[in-house]
TORVO-831821 format. One record per residue (C-alpha): x, y, z; residue number from 0. Coordinates in steps of 0.001 Angstrom, whole numbers, padded with zeros to 6 digits, m for minus. Example, Ala and Ser with C-alpha at 12.3 -4.5 7.8 and 13.67 -1.06 7.14 Angstrom:
<recs>
REC        xx        yy        zz     k
REC    012300   m004500    007800     0
REC    013670   m001060    007140     1
</recs>
This chain:
<recs>
REC        xx        yy        zz     k
REC    039625   m029911    016966     0
REC    039365   m026162    017516     1
REC    037537   m025124    020658     2
REC    035118   m022235    021081     3
REC    036027   m019810    023865     4
REC    033738   m016955    024917     5
REC    035257   m013758    026282     6
REC    033062   m011069    027843     7
REC    034822   m007782    028637     8
REC    032940   m006350    031631     9
REC    035318   m003912    033285    10
REC    033604   m000689    032250    11
REC    031892    001630    034680    12
REC    029169    002750    032255    13
REC    029537    006509    032771    14
REC    026751    007326    030294    15
REC    024411    004915    032055    16
REC    024673    006582    035455    17
REC    023199    004989    038550    18
REC    024732    003297    041552    19
REC    025882    000204    039640    20
REC    027663   m000318    036320    21
REC    025136   m001069    033578    22
REC    026114   m004747    033339    23
REC    024726   m005216    036849    24
REC    021458   m003341    036335    25
REC    018402   m005534    036756    26
REC    016732   m006697    033548    27
REC    013551   m008738    033801    28
REC    014547   m010048    037221    29
REC    018237   m010770    036578    30
REC    021367   m008641    036166    31
REC    022135   m007757    032549    32
REC    025393   m009700    032528    33
REC    023694   m012815    033873    34
REC    021259   m012724    030951    35
REC    024107   m012181    028494    36
REC    026056   m015153    029815    37
REC    022958   m017330    029818    38
REC    022176   m016435    026202    39
REC    025664   m017369    025031    40
REC    025737   m020599    026986    41
REC    022307   m021768    025897    42
REC    022651   m020816    022225    43
REC    026209   m021830    021327    44
REC    027552   m023820    024334    45
REC    031154   m022500    024409    46
REC    033834   m024866    025632    47
REC    035007   m022175    028073    48
REC    033690   m018801    029213    49
REC    035771   m015944    030608    50
REC    034604   m012633    032066    51
REC    037178   m009832    032267    52
REC    036515   m007639    035306    53
REC    037996   m004568    036921    54
REC    040301   m005267    039866    55
REC    037892   m003614    042289    56
REC    034708   m005235    040963    57
REC    032744   m006518    043974    58
REC    029504   m007265    042167    59
REC    030152   m010271    039948    60
REC    030825   m012684    042792    61
REC    027474   m011677    044305    62
REC    025445   m012400    041176    63
REC    022242   m014317    041872    64
REC    022884   m017864    040742    65
REC    026436   m017006    039668    66
REC    027379   m019442    036885    67
REC    029931   m021949    038126    68
REC    031410   m022556    034674    69
REC    032513   m018940    034125    70
REC    036139   m018057    034885    71
REC    036761   m014518    036116    72
REC    039816   m012560    035000    73
REC    040851   m009537    037069    74
REC    042495   m007789    034154    75
REC    040268   m004833    033343    76
REC    041901   m001839    031705    77
REC    041011    001799    031239    78
REC    039280    001080    027930    79
REC    037454   m001840    026359    80
REC    040365   m002452    023982    81
REC    042834   m002551    026867    82
REC    040620   m005013    028740    83
REC    040415   m007289    025695    84
REC    044179   m007088    025131    85
REC    044836   m008005    028769    86
REC    042323   m010846    028638    87
REC    043827   m012283    025445    88
REC    047148   m012500    027287    89
REC    045536   m013962    030428    90
REC    043899   m016884    028583    91
REC    047020   m017918    026665    92
REC    047377   m021092    028731    93
REC    043799   m022080    027896    94
REC    043839   m021530    024116    95
REC    045525   m023053    021102    96
REC    046298   m020819    018156    97
REC    043442   m022178    016032    98
REC    040809   m021973    018775    99
REC    037946   m019579    018115   100
REC    037500   m016684    020542   101
REC    034071   m015091    020493   102
REC    034116   m011643    022121   103
REC    030744   m010289    023214   104
REC    029669   m007128    025021   105
REC    028346   m007747    028524   106
REC    025596   m005211    027819   107
REC    024145   m007031    024769   108
REC    021782   m009539    026431   109
REC    019287   m009682    023554   110
REC    021471   m011092    020774   111
REC    019087   m013501    019003   112
REC    019719   m017224    019104   113
REC    019586   m017532    015329   114
REC    022156   m014736    014901   115
REC    024585   m016527    017214   116
REC    024114   m019815    015390   117
REC    024469   m018058    012015   118
REC    027767   m016489    013113   119
REC    029218   m019882    013987   120
REC    027952   m021510    010800   121
REC    029301   m018798    008496   122
REC    032702   m018557    010159   123
REC    033392   m022186    011001   124
REC    035709   m022643    008006   125
REC    036659   m019004    007456   126
REC    040353   m018144    007330   127
REC    039950   m014823    009160   128
REC    036768   m014693    011239   129
REC    034187   m011959    011429   130
REC    031387   m010281    013289   131
REC    027677   m009713    013475   132
REC    026627   m006489    011751   133
REC    023588   m004910    010122   134
REC    023463   m002786    006971   135
REC    022927    000896    007716   136
REC    019336    001780    006858   137
REC    019019    005397    008003   138
REC    020253    008495    006214   139
REC    023572    009609    007693   140
REC    024601    013224    008264   141
REC    028046    014625    008955   142
REC    027896    017510    011438   143
REC    030058    020582    011793   144
REC    031234    019324    015184   145
REC    029482    021994    017238   146
REC    028537    020240    020475   147
REC    025846    022740    021495   148
REC    024099    023546    018210   149
REC    025337    021179    015502   150
REC    024440    021692    011861   151
REC    024552    019221    008993   152
REC    027457    019698    006615   153
REC    026761    016809    004282   154
REC    024814    013623    003724   155
REC    027023    010536    003882   156
REC    026248    007797    001334   157
REC    025167    004692    003223   158
REC    025867    002243    000399   159
REC    028082   m000593    001663   160
REC    028034    000760    005245   161
REC    027324   m001677    008059   162
REC    026825   m001115    011790   163
REC    029110   m003391    013786   164
REC    027733   m005489    016641   165
REC    029067   m008246    018830   166
REC    029834   m011095    019092   167
REC    033001   m010850    017036   168
REC    034762   m014136    016395   169
REC    038403   m014704    015470   170
REC    041092   m017332    015852   171
REC    043092   m016880    019039   172
REC    046353   m016522    017106   173
REC    044901   m013700    014992   174
REC    043716   m011818    018070   175
REC    047124   m012278    019682   176
REC    048817   m010715    016671   177
REC    046268   m007933    016384   178
REC    046561   m006862    020015   179
REC    050346   m007165    020099   180
REC    050385   m003797    018318   181
REC    049941   m000904    020732   182
REC    047826    000828    018064   183
REC    045105   m001736    018806   184
REC    044395    000117    022050   185
REC    042797    002893    019988   186
REC    040445    000453    018230   187
REC    036767    000430    019117   188
REC    036274   m003259    018362   189
REC    038246   m006418    017654   190
REC    037495   m006301    013928   191
REC    039254   m002938    013612   192
REC    042372   m004386    015223   193
REC    042243   m007385    012875   194
REC    041772   m005102    009863   195
REC    045050   m003392    010814   196
REC    046784   m006723    010068   197
REC    045622   m006398    006464   198
REC    042867   m008975    006962   199
REC    039211   m008609    005990   200
REC    036748   m009849    008645   201
REC    033524   m011313    007289   202
REC    030285   m009452    007962   203
REC    027527   m011796    009124   204
REC    024028   m010361    009229   205
REC    022991   m009629    012795   206
REC    019729   m008190    014068   207
REC    018291   m004831    015158   208
REC    017194   m006677    018304   209
REC    020844   m007029    019345   210
REC    020849   m003702    021163   211
REC    023628   m002521    023440   212
REC    022373   m001143    026748   213
REC    023879    002316    027125   214
REC    021257    004440    028895   215
REC    018706    003541    031612   216
REC    015822    003801    029127   217
REC    017400    000966    027133   218
REC    016443   m001485    029884   219
REC    012737   m001189    029104   220
REC    013390   m001815    025408   221
REC    015607   m004784    026220   222
REC    012937   m006246    028493   223
REC    010395   m005977    025675   224
REC    012761   m007662    023229   225
REC    013476   m010510    025650   226
REC    009765   m011034    026261   227
REC    009046   m011122    022540   228
REC    011911   m013554    021905   229
REC    010715   m015813    024694   230
REC    007139   m015826    023421   231
REC    008211   m016484    019842   232
REC    010785   m019217    020383   233
REC    010008   m020620    023814   234
REC    013479   m019809    025133   235
REC    014002   m018188    028559   236
</recs>
């Protein structure tokens, strides 16, 4: 039977976030962001194994309050997210069979709803390719002239059939191995893009606007509000 393996790339420094610590270690409602992310995955979908890919010089994860004993750390962080994922895919080769599912999730997405996680597993369980959480684009999109200081709109981009990608993204281990064997995958911004380069078509599973990615310090307050609302609504911590 195929196993479910969770992989959390967490080697980034979070340059846009600023502050003394990388954003995955910022405090969110009393716990570091990454601790909340790991807890959400464990409680909602109970992976058979969980791996966190860290930078070589990361000194913070081992000091996490109540550090989860079932999480395996990989010191394989690269210069980009794609490089970290590629390195991690290689590192876990001894732990995965080709048909095992690997669910890759951003460390800085602690608010992914329980029902979205369950929906992802249900929709992809028998899928030949795999897929990702995503939401249809609702806002009007503008293409700018590229001026960084005083940009102007050149055109309105039709939003029909456009989706905003989220994580988790879930693919068979063998497919991820093939996708990241190509050096071009290092330029990809997510796993789905690397899989698409194989000529495959990842399935889009409806996610949630609540599944925000913490990028700036102000995002912490929004994330705290979302977590509180989720806890009040569903009774989950």
